[in-house]
C-alpha positions as MATLAB code, in Angstrom:
seq = 'XXXXXXXXXXXXXXXXXXXXXXXXXXXXXXXXXXXXXXXXXXXXXXXXXXXXXXXXXXXXXXXXXXXXXXXXXXXXXXXXXXXXXXXXXXXXXXXXXXXXXXXXXXXXXXXXXXXXXXXXXXXXXXXXXXXXXXXXXXXXXXXXXXXXXXXXXXXXXXXXXXXXXXXXXXXXXXXXXXXXXXXXXXXXXXXXXXXXXXXXXXXXXXXXXXXXXXXXXXXXXXXXXXXXXXXXXXXXXXXXXXXXXXXXXXXXXXXXXXXXXXXXXXXXXXXXXXXXXXXXXXXXXXXXXXXXXXXXXXXXXXXXXXXXXXXXXXXXXXXXXXXXXXXXXXXXXXXXXXXXXXXXXXXXXXXXXXXXXXXXXXXXXXXXXXXXXXXXXX';
ca = [
     -44.211   -1.253   23.163;
     -47.223   -0.686   24.893;
     -48.256   -3.376   27.456;
     -51.993   -3.014   25.935;
     -54.447   -3.600   28.585;
     -57.103   -6.006   27.390;
     -57.871   -6.878   23.835;
     -54.335   -5.588   22.569;
     -52.711   -8.152   24.256;
     -50.310  -10.537   21.855;
     -51.404  -13.732   23.123;
     -53.461  -16.202   21.040;
     -55.849  -16.758   24.185;
     -56.447  -12.817   24.116;
     -56.935  -12.896   20.424;
     -60.049  -15.728   20.869;
     -61.236  -13.822   23.747;
     -61.576  -10.532   21.513;
     -63.602  -12.514   18.918;
     -66.045  -13.671   21.888;
     -66.495  -10.406   23.330;
     -69.397   -9.441   21.277;
     -70.940  -13.376   21.397;
     -70.656  -16.306   23.880;
     -69.802  -19.764   23.537;
     -72.355  -22.774   23.846;
     -71.112  -23.166   27.366;
     -70.969  -19.724   28.445;
     -74.621  -19.423   27.242;
     -75.466  -22.084   29.656;
     -73.861  -21.568   32.715;
     -74.360  -17.603   32.160;
     -78.441  -18.905   32.509;
     -77.784  -19.875   35.779;
     -75.464  -16.798   36.860;
     -77.143  -13.623   35.534;
     -79.979  -11.916   37.630;
     -78.241  -13.317   40.978;
     -79.847  -16.091   40.714;
     -77.626  -17.887   43.207;
     -77.926  -14.996   45.789;
     -74.763  -12.576   44.524;
     -74.435  -10.630   41.114;
     -71.687  -11.805   38.170;
     -70.509  -10.119   36.153;
     -69.144  -11.325   32.221;
     -66.515  -10.297   30.727;
     -65.199   -8.510   33.622;
     -61.806   -6.917   33.730;
     -59.321   -7.315   36.572;
     -55.902   -6.089   36.020;
     -54.371   -6.955   32.962;
     -57.363   -9.943   32.353;
     -60.458   -9.994   31.488;
     -62.395  -12.955   33.731;
     -65.356  -15.481   31.705;
     -67.202  -14.237   34.738;
     -66.810  -12.603   38.171;
     -68.734  -11.962   41.353;
     -66.829   -9.048   43.174;
     -68.475   -9.284   46.225;
     -67.035  -12.923   46.555;
     -64.126  -12.632   44.885;
     -64.371  -15.193   42.466;
     -63.884  -15.834   39.010;
     -64.617  -18.597   36.731;
     -63.158  -19.360   33.474;
     -64.528  -21.623   30.587;
     -62.131  -23.339   29.197;
     -62.526  -24.633   25.494;
     -60.289  -26.175   23.389;
     -58.186  -23.657   22.717;
     -56.959  -24.326   25.908;
     -55.184  -27.665   25.361;
     -52.296  -25.825   23.126;
     -49.260  -25.501   25.600;
     -49.326  -22.506   25.134;
     -52.275  -21.470   26.090;
     -52.188  -24.148   28.746;
     -49.173  -22.071   30.025;
     -50.551  -18.802   29.969;
     -53.715  -20.476   31.257;
     -51.364  -21.489   34.622;
     -49.285  -17.854   35.177;
     -52.975  -16.112   34.576;
     -53.970  -17.851   37.760;
     -51.384  -17.712   39.522;
     -51.413  -13.665   38.873;
     -55.187  -13.854   39.635;
     -54.428  -15.881   43.555;
     -51.447  -14.071   43.984;
     -53.951  -10.920   43.870;
     -56.292  -12.832   46.875;
     -59.048  -14.224   44.386;
     -60.769  -17.451   43.949;
     -60.382  -19.129   40.668;
     -62.736  -22.248   38.947;
     -61.711  -23.305   35.946;
     -64.501  -25.428   34.236;
     -64.072  -27.300   30.599;
     -66.929  -26.883   28.028;
     -67.429  -30.451   28.026;
     -68.314  -30.391   32.451;
     -70.732  -27.394   31.855;
     -72.530  -29.752   28.559;
     -72.256  -33.186   31.136;
     -72.632  -32.676   34.088;
     -74.128  -28.676   34.451;
     -75.066  -29.945   38.250;
     -71.735  -30.475   39.699;
     -70.432  -27.577   38.188;
     -72.946  -25.073   39.857;
     -72.880  -27.336   43.378;
     -68.822  -26.195   43.099;
     -69.725  -22.356   42.666;
     -72.506  -22.847   45.191;
     -69.520  -24.246   47.467;
     -67.673  -21.134   46.951;
     -69.705  -18.490   47.112;
     -71.716  -19.469   50.499;
     -67.858  -19.054   51.826;
     -67.925  -15.403   53.019;
     -64.318  -13.623   51.994;
     -62.140  -13.289   54.561;
     -58.976  -11.557   52.924;
     -58.511   -7.340   52.718;
     -60.711   -7.584   49.457;
     -58.949   -9.525   46.763;
     -57.511   -7.583   44.102;
     -54.625   -6.084   44.666;
     -55.207   -2.162   45.769;
     -53.724    0.424   43.255;
     -52.421    3.517   43.594;
     -53.514    5.753   41.359;
     -52.098    9.007   40.234;
     -55.002   11.894   38.697;
     -53.784   14.401   36.122;
     -56.077   17.320   35.634;
     -55.291   18.167   32.201;
     -56.405   22.001   31.138;
     -54.684   23.715   27.895;
     -52.191   20.616   27.923;
     -51.194   21.071   31.002;
     -51.782   19.342   35.122;
     -53.263   21.723   37.093;
     -54.744   21.075   40.655;
     -56.881   23.046   42.795;
     -58.820   23.112   46.471;
     -62.503   22.508   45.799;
     -62.872   22.409   42.054;
     -60.854   25.824   42.062;
     -58.515   28.169   41.998;
     -56.117   26.191   39.741;
     -52.295   26.544   39.409;
     -49.914   24.788   37.449;
     -48.473   21.565   38.075;
     -46.541   20.371   35.174;
     -46.211   18.730   32.162;
     -48.710   15.498   31.300;
     -46.425   13.592   29.464;
     -43.471   13.770   31.661;
     -45.389   13.061   34.836;
     -47.220   10.130   33.554;
     -43.378    8.569   32.408;
     -42.209    9.519   35.973;
     -44.976    8.148   37.597;
     -44.451    4.876   35.834;
     -40.920    4.349   36.498;
     -42.467    5.012   39.980;
     -44.694    2.157   40.426;
     -48.141    3.817   39.973;
     -50.604    1.094   39.188;
     -52.919    3.047   36.805;
     -53.080    6.811   35.608;
     -56.248    9.133   34.860;
     -56.699   11.754   32.764;
     -59.454   14.308   33.281;
     -59.328   17.078   30.684;
     -61.261   19.157   32.935;
     -62.485   22.244   30.797;
     -63.256   20.038   27.687;
     -64.611   20.831   25.062;
     -64.996   19.627   21.160;
     -62.703   21.938   19.342;
     -60.076   20.685   22.168;
     -60.782   16.585   20.912;
     -58.187   16.333   18.502;
     -55.550   18.125   21.194;
     -56.689   15.108   23.811;
     -56.021   12.779   21.187;
     -52.855   13.641   20.087;
     -52.272   13.997   24.454;
     -53.482   10.311   24.647;
     -51.024    9.128   21.818;
     -48.172   10.893   23.612;
     -49.245    9.410   26.916;
     -48.981    6.138   25.369;
     -45.849    6.194   23.795;
     -44.072    6.758   27.003;
     -45.731    5.213   29.655;
     -46.709    0.837   29.834;
     -49.225    0.923   32.616;
     -53.457    0.813   31.949;
     -54.428    4.968   31.575;
     -58.294    6.442   31.702;
     -58.742    9.388   29.522;
     -61.766   11.188   30.695;
     -63.917   14.467   29.553;
     -65.975   16.267   27.327;
     -66.814   12.048   25.895;
     -70.616   12.641   24.791;
     -70.738    9.849   22.479;
     -69.480    7.101   21.396;
     -67.024    8.564   18.386;
     -65.687   10.115   21.396;
     -64.969    7.245   23.222;
     -63.694    5.604   19.960;
     -61.119    8.078   19.182;
     -59.507    8.078   22.281;
     -59.604    4.580   22.892;
     -58.179    4.185   18.849;
     -55.541    6.604   20.119;
     -54.319    4.604   23.065;
     -56.176    5.139   26.383;
     -57.069    1.785   28.115;
     -60.056    2.624   29.613;
     -62.196    6.362   29.061;
     -64.379    7.787   32.001;
     -67.804    9.708   31.490;
     -69.233   12.165   34.023;
     -71.826   15.104   33.030;
     -72.833   13.235   29.547;
     -74.009    9.996   31.745;
     -76.543   12.037   34.136;
     -78.089   13.932   31.297;
     -78.127   11.202   28.872;
     -77.996    7.516   31.359;
     -78.642    5.226   28.247;
     -74.854    6.434   26.654;
     -73.305    3.848   29.832;
     -75.646    1.286   27.795;
     -73.986    2.274   25.058;
     -70.738    2.410   25.440;
     -70.670   -0.683   27.752;
     -72.183   -2.305   24.495;
     -69.991   -1.398   21.777;
     -66.676   -1.331   23.756;
     -67.264   -3.951   26.548;
     -68.119   -2.621   30.363;
     -64.361   -3.075   31.178;
     -63.724    0.767   29.284;
     -66.255    2.081   31.028;
     -65.820    4.409   34.031;
     -68.200    6.159   35.663;
     -66.828    9.777   37.427;
     -68.980   11.023   39.858;
     -68.427   14.476   41.796;
     -70.809   14.465   44.874;
     -70.485   17.304   47.432;
     -72.929   17.201   50.732;
     -75.921   19.322   50.626;
     -78.118   19.038   53.844;
     -77.694   15.331   54.739;
     -77.563   13.966   51.086;
     -75.135   13.489   48.874;
     -75.766   15.237   45.766;
     -74.248   14.448   41.894;
     -73.195   17.579   40.711;
     -71.838   18.251   36.948;
     -70.206   20.381   34.771;
     -66.602   20.064   36.408;
     -68.640   20.321   40.232;
     -69.707   23.600   39.215;
     -73.702   22.425   38.803;
     -75.717   20.608   41.175;
     -78.089   18.430   40.493;
     -81.189   16.520   41.889;
     -79.955   13.783   41.695;
     -78.755   11.683   45.179;
     -75.199    9.971   44.595;
     -75.802    6.732   45.955;
     -78.886    6.004   43.695;
     -76.900    7.329   41.152;
     -74.639    4.928   41.391;
     -76.608    2.224   41.901;
     -78.166    3.425   38.093;
     -74.760    3.393   36.176;
     -73.863   -0.253   37.745;
     -77.301   -1.628   36.643;
     -76.754    0.315   33.133;
     -72.999   -1.579   32.276;
     -70.282    0.739   33.940;
     -67.555   -1.083   35.100;
     -65.643    0.787   37.649;
     -67.111    4.439   39.829;
     -64.376    6.979   40.143;
     -66.032    8.648   43.366;
     -64.684   11.615   44.243;
     -65.735   13.657   47.271;
     -66.031   17.903   46.175;
     -66.368   18.710   49.679;
     -62.681   16.835   50.412;
     -61.319   17.430   47.202;
     -57.906   19.330   47.482;
     -58.348   19.818   51.544;
     -55.660   17.060   52.459;
     -57.732   15.851   55.369;
     -57.853   13.000   54.331;
     -60.449   10.785   52.265;
     -65.002   10.890   52.658;
     -64.162    7.403   54.043;
     -68.268    7.302   55.293;
     -69.609    7.723   51.594;
     -66.640    5.722   50.402;
     -67.600    2.685   52.605;
     -71.812    3.287   51.877;
     -70.775    3.087   48.540;
     -68.438   -0.037   48.148;
     -70.972   -1.972   50.678;
     -73.749   -1.633   47.688;
     -71.881   -1.812   44.313;
     -70.411   -4.745   42.939;
     -67.791   -3.826   40.853;
     -64.695   -1.718   41.860;
     -64.730    1.865   43.350;
     -61.708    4.133   43.356;
     -61.821    6.873   45.923;
     -60.224   10.447   44.997;
     -60.543   13.797   47.222;
     -58.588   14.724   50.695;
     -55.478   13.151   50.341;
     -53.360   14.638   52.104;
     -50.652   12.040   54.126;
     -49.526    8.421   54.028;
     -52.758    7.569   57.110;
     -55.192    8.894   54.758;
     -54.471    5.930   52.255;
     -54.161    3.197   55.156;
     -57.469    4.500   56.407;
     -59.266    4.438   53.649;
     -58.264    0.633   52.499;
     -58.968   -0.445   56.421;
     -62.183    1.605   56.542;
     -63.363    1.085   53.400;
     -62.081   -1.928   51.785;
     -62.410   -0.197   48.162;
     -60.386   -1.131   45.579;
     -58.294    2.116   44.879;
     -57.491    5.243   45.632;
     -56.960    8.110   44.007;
     -54.692   11.425   44.712;
     -53.440   14.207   42.927;
     -51.219   17.701   44.757;
     -49.319   14.625   46.936;
     -47.491   13.205   44.362;
     -47.803   16.216   41.899;
     -45.637   18.341   43.973;
     -43.492   14.995   45.703;
     -45.105   14.987   49.235;
     -45.427   11.150   49.050;
     -43.561    9.206   46.765;
     -45.445    6.221   45.400;
     -42.717    3.225   45.951;
     -42.620    5.014   49.905;
     -46.188    4.836   50.185;
     -46.900    1.477   49.150;
     -44.277   -0.014   51.497;
     -45.987    1.928   54.182;
     -49.036    0.212   53.068;
     -47.745   -3.252   53.073;
     -46.049   -2.631   56.493;
     -49.779   -2.544   57.337;
     -50.515   -5.216   55.460;
     -52.665   -4.319   52.817;
     -51.493   -5.847   49.746;
     -50.608   -3.993   46.854;
     -47.922   -4.439   43.987;
     -44.303   -3.320   44.511;
];
């Protein structure tokens, strides 16, 4: 049975969270009135994804989770769930503050004082959540392919078999990108999602050819945990708002393909074939403001070269945004993963060919990262 990442979880608390996704409790409304719009000096997100959990409120820059507990949290089973949940989040390096609804209603000043104290203390760890290792499977006509600088594609295997193998190896998540998606193949991708969901128990993202709510709905209902949009978002930025409003920010990954032209990093569309007039950082900041939950940033200059990630650009972007950033493009050795985490503090690193062809095994990679004091889940 696939372990659902968010709303499909069986515990009563997650069923309760599902009901509250489109409406706040009274206590949440009161507290959100003081957290939104950077009123305390840092940006908070509501209903933010953290691994398999959703935080009531989360500040990415200070790695601070805020949970509000209503009457349901007094139930023994829910209380045990809360303890396990908090232990896991703190194990990942996050700070967790819990308040009851009564505290918010009756002693709001003390609640805000505790929050202010926490966010005024700079985070001194390596970056909070354990770093994620994510294999990426570019899919064309039902097969996994890989190229260099987005061209010269060659076969890399069956996507379902590769997904099963990566799940067994200990990958944290998977990303599937239909690199030549068309409306006619949407049914094919839905069937692929169903096949993958039956085989693995880790979260996976699907992207390619998603142009409207119906596309995303079909893929999420088939078993995908998140959807990724790229060209469609640039052409119609309001699509990000619509997806975030319909499904929640935790489901929306914005993929950005970028290439250096002159002295600027420029967003490219159509699988990297079409340059735009949008500068990369400007577009990413707009995507965040519209409701993106994560950024998947691919450097086309580095893609497939195995020369290392674009650490300069990744650090600029990661320092500027308040949501997780996934690095993509250029992984060729274990040292490249060490470098990208140490030099940029991004949340996750994605690679394809080094995993597909067995050049780097995920258990070995994680062991080396761990030995370099980079927190990963073994």
